[in-house]
Structures are given as C-alpha cells and as structure tokens.
N, C-alpha and C positions, 0 to 999 in steps of 0.2 A: 546886661547880659541874661539871655535866654535860659532856663532851665530845664535840661532835656532829661528824661526818661529812657531807659532802654531796656528793654524785656530781653533775655537773653544775653544779658551783657557778659558773660563769662563763661559765652560758647565759642566756637571758631569764628565766626562772622563778628559776631558779638566784640570778642577782645579787640580787632581791628579795628571796627567801628570808635570804640571808645578811644582809644588812642588817637585818632583822627581829630574827633570831636575837643579831648582833651587838649591837642596840640594847637585847634583852632582857637581856642580861648573860650570855649562853650560851658557851661557848669553843665553836670553830668551827674545822674543820679542812676544806678543800677538796680533793678529790679532782682531780688535773689529768692528764692524760695526756700521755707524752712528745712532745715536737713542738719543731722548728726555731724554730718564731714564739714570740712571747711570749705569754703565757696574758693572757686578759683578767680581772686579778683586780681585786678592789675598793680602791678608793683612800681611807685614811684609816679602813679598819678594823683590827680586831688580829684576823686569822686567822692561822692555822695552813697549810701546805701539804703535800701529799702525792703524790708522784709516780708512777703506776701507771695501766697500760691495763686497761681491764675485763677481758680475758683473760690478765692478768699473775697468778695466785694466789700466789705468792710475796709479790710487790709489795703485793698486797691485804691480804693477812695483816698483813705489817707496818703498812700505813695505819691499819690496825683496831685498834693498839695503844692501851690504855687509852680505847676509844670506849664511849660507853652509849648512842648512838642514831645512827640512817644514817638520812638521806632521801637516796633512791635517784630523783634526777634524770633522768639521763644516757640518751639514747636517739639513734636513728640517723635518724629520720625528716625531722630540717633539710637532710639531704644530699640528699634528693630522689632521683634517676635511681641517685646513688651512693651512696645509703645500703646497710648490710648490717645486716638486721634480725635476721638469725639470729644473725651476730657479735655485736653490740650488745647489742639489745633482751632477747634470750633467752639464748644462753649467757653473756653480760656478766652479766644479772641473775643466772643461775644461781652465777657464781662470787661475784660480790659476797653473795648470800645463804649461803653455804658459807663465805666468808671471815667473814662476820657471827657465823655462827651457832659457830667455833672459836674468836673472840673474846669469845663470850659477850658480844654486847651485846644491851641490854635491850628496844631496840623499835626497829622499821624501819617508815619513812614511804615508800609509792611513790605516786608521780602517774601516774595512765593515764588512759583516756579514755572519756567515755560511748560505749557501744556496744562496749567489749571482748568481745572472744566468740570462744571458739578455732575455733568453727564459720564466722565471719565471711568474706565474701569478699573483703573486704578485707585486704591484708597486716599494716598496721599494729595496726589490731582485733585481729586473731589474736596475733600477737604481743604485743601488750600483755596480753590474756587470759592467755598461757602463761607468762608473766613473773608473773602476779598467779596463778598457780596455783603456781609454785616459792616464792614468799613464804609462800602461808598453809601449804604443808607443811614449811616450816623448824622449825618448833616456836618461833621468836621471835614475841614478842608483836608485832603490824603494824596500820598502818592503813592504809587504800587507799583512795586519794581519785580517782575518776572524774569529770574533770571535763570540763565543756562547754569549747569554743574559748576560748584565753584570749587578752587584749589589753592592750598598755601600750606604752610607747615603747620604740621599738627591738625591736618584736614582727614576727612574720613572718607576721601575717594583718592588721591596720589597716594597719601601713606598707610591706607587702608591697602592698595594693589600691592605698595611695595611691600608691605610684609608678610603678602600671598604668594607674591612672586618670588622672595627670598625662602619663604618655608616650605615651598614643592617643589622639588627638583626635577628639573628635566623640562616640564610641561606646566602649561597653565591654561586652565579651563576657561572658555570664552562663552558666553551666553549667544545661543542662536549662530548666526555667522558673523557675528561681528561686526558687521556693516552698518549699525545704525551710527546718525551724525550725532556726533556731540559739537559742544562749543565752549569749550573749558575757559574759564573765568577768574582771574586771578584777582583773591581777596581784597589786595589793597585795592585795586581800582575799581571793583564793587565799594569798597569803605570812602573811596575817593567822590562816586557819584552820588551817594548818600550825602554827604557833606556838602557839597557844591550844590546838591538839589535845594538843601536848606535856604539858601541864599537866593535861589531864584525863582521870582512869582509865577514863572513860565509853567513850573512843575506843578503845579496846585490843580488837584483834582484831574491827575493825568496817572494814566497805566502806561508802563512802559516795558518794553521784550527787551533783555539785553542779554549780551554774552561776548566772549572773545571775539579775536580779529580773524580766525580761522574754522572752516570747518573741519573736524578730523573723524575718522572711524574709531569706534572703538578698538579693532585691531590695531589704528595707527596711533592711538594714545598707551595702550600696551606695548607696541614696540620701541615707541619713545622711551618709555620708564625701564624699560628692559637697557634700551641703550645706556639710559642715565645709571643705574645699576651696573651695568656692565659685567652680566651675566647672560646665558646663553638659556633658552628656553623657546620649547616648541609651543606653538598655538593649536589646542586641543578644543574644538568648537562641540557644545553639546546643547542638547536642545531645553530650553526653558524649563519645562515641567520637571525635567529631569534634576537639573539644577537647582532649582526653587526648593524641591525636595532634600537634596543636600544642603541646601543654605538654612533651611528651618532646622535641620537635625543639628547641624553644627553650633547652631543659634542657640539650642536648648542645653547641648553640651558643654559649650563655652560663650559663655554670656559674651567676653569681651571679644569675639571673634570680629574682624575689620568687615564684614561684608551682612548686608541684611534685605529681607526680602523687601523692604522697600529700595533699596539700593537696585537690585535687580528691574522694580518696574520704572525706574528712570531709565534703565536702559533697554525696555521694549520696544520703544519706538524713537523716530527721531526727534532730539532735543537742540532746535535751532532756530536763530533770531535772524535780523536783518544785519549783516556783517557792519553797516554805517550809521548804527542806530548811538552808538557811545559817541564816535567822534562830532556826529550831528548834532547831537541833545545837549554834551556834556564837554564838547572840546577837548577828550583826552583819546590819545591813541591807547588802546588796550594792549597787553604783554602777551606775545606768543608763549603757549605752555614749555616749549623747550627752552626759552630763555629763564624762567622762574623753579627751575628745577634743583636748585644749590643744595636745597635742604635737604635733600634725598641720599646725598653723598657721607660717607663717613661713620654711617650708623649700623650697627646690628640689628637688623630689622627682624630676622629671625628669631632672635633671643628677645627682642621687646612684644613682639606677638605672644610668644609662649607664656612670657612672665606673665604680662595683662591678663592672659587667658587664665591662668591658676590663680592667681590673684583673687580673680573677680570671681571664680568656681567657689574658693573656698570662704568669701566675704556672704 
C-alpha cells in the first residue's frame, strides 16, 4: 500500500482529497505547518501527520521518508494582501520538489490554475507557472492539473460570495462588465480526478486543463447564487481599479473579508478549458453549479461574515 503525502491537506481542496484517498484505502500523511492554533485535521479518518513548513528543508525531508506519492496543494493566495507567493508558492514548491527527489518519490501531483503563465501580469498565475516549471524539471513523474475555479462547502468562492450578497443590501458590486467566462468545478469532482489519476499510468508527465461542464459569465454565477439564497439584489458594475482599491481597503480593515485582490485577478480574464476534458480523460461527467449549492441554504451568511471579520481583527 502506497504512502501518500498531501501538502495543504487541511485546506478546502485538501480536505476533500484526503477523504477520497482514505476511502480508496491509501495510507495518507498530511503535512501541516507549525502553528500555535489547532490544525483542522479530518475527523474519523486514519491519517498520519508530519509537521513542517514548506521552507524547512530538513523537516520536509523527514516528512518524505517512506512516501511514494506527493499531492502538492499548499498555496498562499487565500491570505490575500498578506500572502507571500514567493515564499510559499515558489520557494516552497522548490523545497517540496527537492525533498521529494531526495526521497525518490515516484509521482508528484500539483494543482495549478487555468491561465498559469510565467509572463502573466497576475502574480498568482505567474507564481503557479514557475512552480510548474520546478516540477517538470524535477525528474519525478508528475501530473499537473490546471483547474478552473473550484467550489463547494466552505470554499472561498461561493460561500464568500454568499456572505457578500447577504451582507450588502439591495445591490452587489461586479468587477467590470461581469462577462468574464468561468467554468466552476465542484471540489468532489476534482478530488475524484486526482485519485483516479493515481492509478492511470497515462497521466504520467501530463498537464491537464480541467473545469466544470458549462461556461458561465460571472453575472450568471452571481444570479444563480442570488436565486439560491432567495434574495433580491441589483448588479452594479464597477471598474476593476476601483473595486481593487475597495478590496485592499477592506482586507486591511477586516482580514477575514471573503474577497481578495488575487480573487479579483482570477476574474480579470476568461478562465475556461475544453468542456470534454474530464469526460474524455477521466470518464466522469462533472456537476453543474446549480446542482451542488444546497450547502448555501439555511445559513445566516451575514452573521457568519461579520463574526469572522471581528474575531480575526481582535486576534
């Protein structure tokens, strides 16, 4: 039985992936960074824990002992203006790759973003492309998944938007004209693809660009969420520079605000791939956005947003 190390295993995508791996009978080891707070470890799952920061080469090498496969999910963009992409996404990936090579890991999976490009004007997409290059040059068999925006319970996309929609009465600010194309991918479908790829030798040394089964404009996504929450909101379109300035202000005032400057970068241009990639390569028909939003119902999103904002501000 393979031992699999997951970086970012306590995050949104990582939690789904760890559950799928454990259900498939794999031995899972989660890498968690040293912290004074309790890690968000999975409940009732037989997982191992290794403690190391991504920039601690010695601890990383110890965490890799006996590991056959690495899923590298850790990233910094969720921290918004406080993120250190150079430290986590670039140098951290370089250290993970070096430790994996030293440990003779057989396969390394990496979750990237659609649009990753070293020449990109957007920092997250540039950082992801540089990380991809380290992985391709590592000499380790790899599989890179460039994903569309991923959603699900406790995500940073639909739940963040739900908090904003519920907290701002009567209207909702939309960046630009709101016609940016998205291809929302359900987190459970992504986790399924990542696990199935583990047993498919055809995925070795391949890069896949994947997304959900439909193209939606951001305006359409917001309207689907408004309908799900059963509220009335008017969409107000605001130029990107103004909304960016407002977002930076809110992030500094309330660090737990559910929107970040990197989130706005993701909405700046179309983020879509071929619709048939997942059915063709993974024999799976991904879910439509409107089919998987039941988790948004029955919760006081306004209260959750402001409670989190003030708790983070006091901490």
